[in-house]
Legacy VTK file of the C-alpha trace (Angstrom):
# vtk DataFile Version 3.0
C-alpha trace
ASCII
DATASET POLYDATA
POINTS 110 float
81.417 109.301 63.574
78.689 111.599 62.969
76.965 114.774 64.804
73.373 115.032 65.242
71.592 118.013 66.386
68.572 117.400 68.455
65.832 119.988 69.742
63.345 117.507 70.741
62.724 113.956 72.059
66.075 112.392 71.171
67.428 114.649 73.972
65.416 112.500 76.524
67.316 109.912 78.219
64.577 107.197 77.806
64.267 108.067 74.157
68.072 107.583 73.920
68.066 104.339 75.755
65.181 102.839 73.688
66.621 104.098 70.197
70.316 103.470 70.695
70.723 101.332 73.730
72.762 103.779 75.449
72.918 107.401 76.687
74.361 109.832 74.138
77.150 112.545 74.919
76.581 116.052 73.560
76.945 119.710 74.167
74.537 122.470 73.920
74.387 124.109 70.456
72.488 126.504 68.437
70.937 126.104 65.011
70.601 129.433 63.151
68.174 130.463 60.548
65.312 127.904 61.739
62.002 128.270 63.644
60.455 125.985 65.764
56.907 124.436 65.383
55.132 121.368 66.664
53.039 118.454 65.025
50.842 115.666 66.226
52.471 112.178 66.087
50.384 109.180 65.217
53.178 106.558 64.879
52.682 104.110 67.722
56.146 103.105 68.337
56.977 106.709 68.714
54.124 107.569 71.115
55.419 104.612 73.005
58.993 105.588 73.120
58.598 109.421 73.723
55.439 109.155 75.741
54.535 112.506 73.974
51.961 112.972 71.248
53.277 116.418 70.336
56.759 116.741 68.924
58.655 119.950 67.871
59.645 120.386 64.199
61.861 122.846 62.385
61.042 124.938 59.462
63.814 126.972 57.585
63.222 130.564 57.812
66.477 131.930 56.334
66.128 134.888 59.170
69.254 135.765 61.019
67.031 136.369 64.374
65.551 132.752 64.171
67.276 130.186 66.303
66.752 126.982 67.830
68.604 125.716 70.897
69.395 122.037 71.280
72.087 119.465 71.841
74.690 118.287 69.405
75.362 114.487 70.122
78.285 112.564 68.731
77.028 109.208 67.384
78.076 106.360 65.058
76.705 105.990 61.519
74.680 103.034 62.557
73.245 105.007 65.363
72.356 107.690 62.661
70.412 104.919 60.755
68.553 104.125 64.050
67.555 107.768 64.460
66.310 107.700 60.974
63.984 104.843 61.952
62.713 106.786 64.913
61.753 109.963 63.114
58.374 109.917 61.240
57.653 110.581 57.805
57.016 114.369 58.512
60.861 114.737 58.924
63.851 114.688 56.582
67.362 114.762 57.633
69.559 117.464 56.296
73.292 118.324 57.193
73.382 122.003 58.513
76.069 124.347 60.124
75.480 125.088 63.560
76.184 128.547 65.268
79.554 127.077 66.739
80.609 126.373 63.040
80.251 122.641 63.519
78.475 120.725 60.885
75.454 118.270 62.195
72.618 116.278 60.851
69.107 117.761 61.632
65.608 116.426 61.196
63.466 119.249 59.813
60.070 119.282 58.253
59.686 117.873 54.623
LINES 1 111
110 0 1 2 3 4 5 6 7 8 9 10 11 12 13 14 15 16 17 18 19 20 21 22 23 24 25 26 27 28 29 30 31 32 33 34 35 36 37 38 39 40 41 42 43 44 45 46 47 48 49 50 51 52 53 54 55 56 57 58 59 60 61 62 63 64 65 66 67 68 69 70 71 72 73 74 75 76 77 78 79 80 81 82 83 84 85 86 87 88 89 90 91 92 93 94 95 96 97 98 99 100 101 102 103 104 105 106 107 108 109
């Protein structure tokens, strides 16, 4: 099993159903040392799935004061690959330590 930290549209039930075919189970978490920004999405599949043209994106700041709230979901490895397909080219998946001490995959800015 894998942990996936989501701070954006993967938290939406409609996106989960379309991407994974099920609703995900997760808990509230915090990702330290990152700041939140936004990008305009042009990918038609992602636009149709999320129903949003502006999506959040994370940038590493290294500052203790910077934190991003989100949800850590437990998913299978094959579901992680489905998440990779959902995210657009502006994102890259990295493994980070959440404030709770749990490791999780996170999509951040390239």
